[in-house]
Structures are given as C-alpha cells and as structure tokens.
N, C-alpha and C positions, 0 to 999 in steps of 0.2 A: 192211677193205680200202677204200682210197680210189679212187674212179673219177675219172679226169682226162681232159679233152679238150685236145689240142694244137692250137692255132690257128697255122698256118704250118708248112710242111714244109721250110723252109730250115734255120735254126738249130734248128728243132724236131726235126730228125733227131738232133742231139746230145742234146737233152732226152730223146728216146726211149731213147737209150743209158743215160741216168741212171736212168730208170724201170725199164728192163730189169734193172738191177743190184739192184733192190729189189722183186722180183716178189711177195714175201710181204707187201708193204705198199701197193703201187700197182698199179692196173690201168688201162692206157691204153685207154679205151673208144672214142675217136673221134679221127681226124686230119682237120682241116679245111684245105683249100687250094683255090684256084681252078684250080691245075694238078693235074688228076686223077692223072696219072702219078707226079708227085712224092709226092702224098698216099698213093697205093697202095704205093709203095716203102717209105715210112716205116711205114705201118700194117701191112705184111706182117710186121714184126718182132715184133708183139704178137698173140698168139692172140686171135681174136674181135674184133679192133679194126675198127671201121667207118670208112668214108670218106664225107665230105660236103663240099660247097662252100657249104652253107647255114649261115651264122653264127647266124641267128636260131633255127634248129632246135636248135643246141647250147645256146644260152642258155636256151631253154625246156625242155630235157630234165631231168626231175626225177631221173634216175639219175646225172647228172653232179654230183659234189661240188666239183670244182676245175676252173677254166679256166686254162690255161697259154698266155699270149699271146706268140707269137713272130712277130708281124706287123711290117710297116714302122712306124717310130716315130710317124708322124703319126696312126696308128690306135690307139695305145695308150690314150689317155685315153677316147675314146668307147666303145671296146670294154670296157675295164676297168670303167667306170662302169655300163654296161648289165649286165655280168655280176654285179657286186656288188648292184645293185638287184634282180636276179633271185634273190638269195640264194646265189650261188656264192662260194667262196673264190677268190682270184685270185693267180696267179703271173705276174709280168710281166718280160719281158726288158728289159735296159737299152736306151735310157734309159727311165725310168718315164714321162716325159712330155716334151713340147716346150716347156714353160713352167712357172714356179713356180705360176702360177694353176691350171693343169691338174693339176699334182701335188697341190696342196692340195685340189682338187675330188675327185680319186681317193681321197685319204686320208679326206676327209669322208664320202664314200660308203661306205667300208669301216667307218668308225666307226658310221654310221647303221644299216648292215645287220648290224653285229656279226659281220663276217667278216674273215678275215685278208687282208692285202695283203702279198705277199712279193716285193719287187724281187729280180731275179736278180743276185747278186754271188758267183758260184761260186768266184772266186779265194780267198775266205776259207777254203774247205774243201780244204786241202791239207796234206800232212805238215809242211812247213816252218812254216806258220802255226799248225798245231796245237802244234808244239813251242814256238813263241814265246809263244802264249797260255798254255801250261802254265808256262813260266818266269815270265810275268807273274803268273799265279795264285799261284805259290809265293813271290812277292815278291823274285825274284832279279834283276830288271832295273833297279830304281830308276826314277827319273823319265825320260821321254824328253827328249833334248837336241836332236838334229837328225835329219833323214831325207833321203835323196836317192832320187828315182824317175826311171827312164828308160823311156819307151815309144817305142822306135825301131823302127818297122815299115816294110815296103815295100808301098806301094799305088800301082798305076798304072792304065793305061787299061782293062785287063781288069776290074779291080775296079769302076771307075766306069762300066762299060758297063751295069750295072744301072740302069734309068732313074731310080729314086728316090734314088740315092746322089749325094752332092755338091751337093745342092740344098737351099736353105733351107726351101722350102715343104714338102718331103716327108721329108728326113732330119732337119731341125730344127737341125743344127749339124754341125761337122766333127770333127776329131781329138780335141778336148777333150770333146765329148759322146759320140762313138761308140767311141773307142779307149782313151783314157787314163782313162775314167770308173772302170774297175775299180781301177787303181792309186790313184786319188784316194780311192776308198772305203776303201782300206786305211789312209789317214791317220786317218780317223775311228775305225777299228777299233782301231788299235794306238798312235796318238799322241794322239788326242783331237779333239774338235770343232774346226772351223776358226773362228778369230776374225777373220782378215783375209787378203786376197789382193791381190797386185800382179801384173799379168799383161801379157804381150805375146803376140799371136797374129798369124799371117801365112799367106798362101797362096803357097808357094814351090816346090812340087813338081809339082802337077797343075793343069790348066786347069779348075778347079771353082769354084763359088761360095763354098764354106765353107773354113775354115782347115784347113791340113794340117801346121802347125808351131806350137809354143807354148813359151814359157818362163815359169814361174810361181814366185813366191816367196810362201810361206804362213807365217803365224804361227798357232799353235793356242792354244786356251784354256789348255792346260797350260804355255804358254810356249815349247814346242818350235818350231823353225824347220825348214821343209821346202822343198826345191826340186824342181821337176818339169820335166823336159825331154821334149818330145813332138815327134816327126816321123814322117811317112809316107814319108820319102825315105831310109830306111836301106837298106844293101846287102842286109839280110835282116831278118826279124822277130826282135826281141830285147826282152825286158823285164828290168830289173835293179832290185833294191830293196835299200836299206841303211838300217837303223835303228840309231841310236846312242843308247843309254841310259846312265844314270849308271854302271852296273856291267857292261855288256856291249855288244858290237856284234854285230848279226845281219845277215847278208848272204845274198841268194839267188844262184842261178846266173843263166842267161840264157834260161830257158824262156819264150817269148813269151806263151803262152796259159794256162799253168798254172804260174806261178812257185813255187807251193807244192809242186809235184812235184819240184823240184830238191833236191839235197843241200845244205842250208844250212850255213853256218858260224856258230857262236856262240862268240865270243871274250871271255873275262873281262877286266875291268879292275879293278885293285886298288881297294878292299880285297877284292873277291870273288876267290876262288881258282878256277882253271879246273876243278878237280876237282868243285866244287860244281855247276857247270853239267853236266858230263859225267855225274855220278852222277844228277842229277835227270832228265836225258833218258833215261838207261839205264833208270831205274826206271819211267818213264812210257812207254817205247818200245813194249811189247807192246800196251798199250791204244790208243796212237796208231795203230799199224800196223793195228789192226782197224777203224778208222773209215773209212767210205767217203769218197771225195774227189770234187772237182769238182761237177758237177751232182748226182751221186748223193749226195754229202755234204750239199748244201743240201736236196735233196728228203727225205733222211732226217730232217734237223732239222725240216722242216715237218711231216712225219708225226708226229714225236715231240710237237711242239706240239699238233697236232690231236688226238692221243691223250691229251692232258692231262699229258704228261711234261715234264721239264726239257729245254730245247732252246736251242742257240746260234743263234737266229733272226736273220735280217736283217729289221728291222721296216719297216713302211710309212713311219714317220717318218724313218728313215735314208734311204729312197728319196727322200723329199721333200728332205732336206738335200743329197743328191747333185745334185739338179736346181738347188737354190738356189746351190750352189757354182759350177755351170756359168754361171748367170746373173751371178754376181759376177765371174767371169773375163771374160765378154764386156763387162760394164760397166767394169771396170778397164781393159781393153785399149783400149776406145774413148775413155774419158775421160782416160787417161794418169794415173791416180791409184789410190791404195790404196782398196779397198772393204772395209768392215766387215760382218760377218755377226752376227746374222741380218739379212736385208734387210727394209726397210720395204715391206710389201705394196702400198702406194700408189705405189711406184716403177714407172714404165712398163716397166722391164726385167723385172719380174715378170709382166707381161701378155704380152709378146712380145719376145724378144731378137733377132729377125731384123732385118737392117739397115734394111729399109724402114719398120720401126716404132720404131726406137731413139730417135727424137725425140718419141715419144708420139703420132704422127699416126695 
C-alpha cells in the first residue's frame, strides 16, 4: 500500500477521486492546504486522512511514500525538489515547472535521489487512447502523417479572479502552458518527439498578461506534421483530436477534459481493410474496458511501476520535454521564426521565458 500526501485541495480534489478508485493500492494519508475548510472537505473522502497546512511536516514524515503536488505552478519546482531530496517519490500536476532550467533541476533531483518523477498527463489514460495505442502495438497504423489538435475553451473573468492566474510571475504562462499542454503531450505520445515548431500567440479574449490564443505548426522527428489551434474564447469548452496515419485515421469527439473518454472513430485506409481494425478492437475490448481511466489510470500505472511491474508511465524526461516545447513556442512567437528542438540550454529562453527576461536581462 502506497501512502500519498496531496498538496493543494483545488485540483487535488480530482486527484483524490483517482486514488479512491484504487483503494487497494493507494492510501491518501494527508491533505495539505492553507484553506482548512477546503482541505477538510477533500480529506473527508478518505478514511483516516489527516489535514495540515504545514508543508515541511509532510516532507519530513517518514510514513509518506509519495507527494502529489497540486499547488500553483510557481511552487512546483521548489516543492518537488525538496520532496525528492527528502526521499519521496513525486507526482506533479502540469506544468512541471515554469522554465526549462527548473524542469531540468527537478529531473536531476529525481535522478540523484533515485525516486520517480511523474508529471501528470492523465489524458493519456482513456479508452480512445488505449485503443489507439493497441492498434499501434499491433502494427496496424503505419507511420504518422499529420495530426490536428483543437483546444477551444471558455475562460473569462470568473476564472481569472483567482489572483495567481493570468500573471507571468505566478502562473508562468498562458493557454499554451496551462491549457493546451495536455493536447501537446499527446503529440509526443502518439506521433513522436517534436523536432521544430513555428508559433503565433496573442492575448485576444481576456485582460490578462499571458496569452489566451495560439496557432502552432509542428514537425516531428517522425516527419509527421501537426497543427494546434488554441483559444480561451470558445463558446464552450471543447477539445478535438485527429491523427492521420498511413493506414488509418483516428478521431476523438469533443470532450474537453477527457478526450479519451469519447467514442473514437478508427477508419481504415487501403490497403488495410476496416475489418482488421474492427476485429483488433473487439479482441482487445474487454481488457481495455477493465483499465482505469483519467487520474486513476495514471495512478495505477505509477503503482504498477513502483511495484516493479510493467507500466505505461509518463516519465520525468517527458515532463521536461513538455516544458521545453512551451519554451520553444514562446521563443518562436517572439522571434517570428521556426525553432528547433532540443533547445540549447545556454539560450536565455531556457532560464526564463517571461517577457521581462526574454532579452536575457
């Protein structure tokens, strides 16, 4: 049984739901938040779960195996590093860090401590993505050709009434960092590592410091081309994904927060016959349907890994690459040029991508 402490009772409430679906594997020992009422409400869902506002107490607690960071983004790096140095495994909500330098520091701390660093990308753990992964495993997709991603959500004054949102110093970025990062993680998962990006970003919807619209063109190491459209000015929240491979096209519905939960379509392209896809999905269907999804799916994979089993883990290095991609987007948008990855760590954009530091001052 793994003992976990949740830091932050905001998105941490959804993490609690994930752990509660896996009570034979996880025990939430403590919820930490400065808002005692919020912490109590989340902790009440797990028998015997304590509440505290003392972060140092949790880091020092020998009974805690894993620290799950659900804090505002500017706290991710210092808290993750402190937890790893204390010998804890770390699960960290997106974004992993507010700079490439900090992401590298967290990954280095995990390596030095020989502890896992698990960035939260729960979108990967959904029925549609399990199906696509199974078709790839069976060699039925062929090479990726193109993909289109749409992250069209609705965020207004109520959302940005939270003081740390929409500000460079506390949120660290806008829609590219905080909203579309999940969709962009799926590029690496199903299409391949990003080789270069050309980006435009703008603030067109809300009176905030950070961007709330973006248009990205991406080339992957596989040769596949990807476009990503991002806005926080949609009429409603909607995410849509379309992956075109040599022998099939896979398309999601419009579920904004769990696109893998949609009923996906998988359409064959000659020479592959549609029956080959349908038969493969039918054969794997029962096993796929038994797999937990969302946060529970990711937490199950982490538990599998810590138990020494085979696991479809999101690795710390994948978390670093997700932050490197964000830095490349900001560099491209500001310079008006295509940016290649990986980034030179001597580039000032790796130290701090906030506008006041973009010239290296």
